[in-house]
Structures are given as C-alpha cells and as structure tokens.
C-alpha positions in Angstrom: 1.2 -0.6 -11.2 4.4 -2.7 -10.3 5.2 -3.0 -14.0 5.0 0.9 -14.3 6.9 1.5 -11.3 9.8 -1.0 -12.1 10.1 0.7 -15.7 10.1 4.3 -14.1 12.2 3.5 -10.9 14.9 1.1 -12.1 17.1 1.6 -8.8 14.3 0.6 -6.6 13.2 -3.0 -5.7 9.4 -3.3 -5.8 8.1 -6.6 -4.3 4.6 -8.2 -4.1 4.5 -10.1 -1.1 2.1 -11.6 1.7 3.1 -9.6 4.5 1.5 -11.6 7.1 3.7 -14.6 6.3 6.8 -13.4 4.4 9.8 -15.5 3.6 12.3 -12.7 4.1 15.0 -13.0 6.7 14.9 -11.0 9.9 16.3 -7.2 9.7 17.0 -6.9 6.1 15.0 -3.9 4.8 15.9 -0.4 5.3 12.4 1.1 4.2 9.1 -0.6 3.5 6.5 1.4 1.7 2.7 0.4 1.5 0.0 2.1 -0.1 -3.6 1.0 0.8 -1.9 -2.1 2.0 -3.2 -2.7 5.4 -6.8 -2.4 4.7 -6.5 -5.4 2.6 -5.0 -7.9 5.2 -6.9 -10.3 7.6 -4.9 -9.6 10.5 -3.2 -6.3 10.9 -1.4 -7.2 14.1 0.3 -10.0 12.4 1.1 -7.8 9.4 2.5 -5.2 11.5 4.6 -7.7 13.5 6.0 -9.0 10.3 7.1 -5.7 8.9 8.7 -4.9 12.2 10.5 -8.3 12.0 12.0 -7.8 8.5 12.9 -4.2 8.9 16.4 -3.2 10.2 16.9 -1.8 13.6 17.0 1.6 12.4 14.6 1.2 9.3 11.3 2.7 8.7 7.7 1.7 7.4 5.7 4.3 5.6 2.1 3.5 5.1 -0.2 5.5 2.9 -3.9 5.6 3.7 -6.3 8.4 4.4 -8.6 6.2 6.3 -12.3 6.6 6.3 -13.7 9.1 8.6 -11.9 12.4 7.8 -11.9 15.1 5.3 -8.7 14.2 3.6 -10.3 10.7 2.7 -13.3 12.3 1.2 -11.4 14.8 -0.7 -9.2 11.9 -1.9 -12.1 9.6 -2.9 -13.4 12.8 -5.0 -9.9 13.2 -6.5 -9.7 9.4 -7.3 -12.9 9.4 -9.0 -12.4 12.3 -11.1 -8.8 11.2 -12.2 -9.8 7.6 -12.9 -12.5 9.1 -15.2 -10.0 11.3 -16.9 -7.0 9.1 -17.1 -7.5 5.5 -16.6 -8.8 2.7 -18.8 -9.8 0.6 -15.6 -12.1 2.6 -13.5 -13.2 -0.4 -11.4 -9.9 -0.5 -9.9 -10.1 2.7 -8.6 -13.7 2.3 -7.0 -12.4 -0.9 -5.5 -10.1 1.5 -3.4 -12.8 3.5 -2.1 -14.8 0.2 -1.3 -12.2 -1.4 0.6 -11.7 1.1 3.2 -15.2 0.6 4.4 -14.7 -3.1 4.6 
C-alpha cells in the first residue's frame, strides 16, 4: 500500500514507523494520518502520547477506523469483503482488517 501511495502522491511523505517508540524529534509533524493503526498496537495510551509528542503544537492527528459495534463498521465490513473479491489479488489481507478489530 505504501508503494502505491508513494507513486500516486509524490509530494506527500509516507512513513512506516513504530508509533509506540518512534525516533522522531518532538513537534516536527503538521499532520499524522493513520488508517486502522491503533487497533494493531499493544499500548494505545503510549501510542497516543507519542503521537502528541511528535505533532507540532497546532498539528492534528486523523485516525480512520470504524470500530466494531456500529452500523458503519458492519457496512464497511460488507463493502470490504465485496471489493476485495472484485479488485484484489490478496483477499486475506482484507479479511485480516475485519478480524483485527475484534482482537
């Protein structure tokens, strides 16, 4: 996914980092975006504290995740399964997203 994003949006810096223990300086990012990221960390409190540390004072954090117990989550699961069958060569990667929200 990162390879595709880097090719498509060349002016944006995409990084893969351990958000519980990053090596970034304090207050250097204007924005941090995460998609389905917090569900995959051991200690969410530490992760959020680290995000706050590396964001600039007026920076913002956007996290996309529909959670597990609402109508949007159920609709998204259906959409994800259907679209992965139609467009993806790796359906298991998408099934993982659905399973990971319940762990």
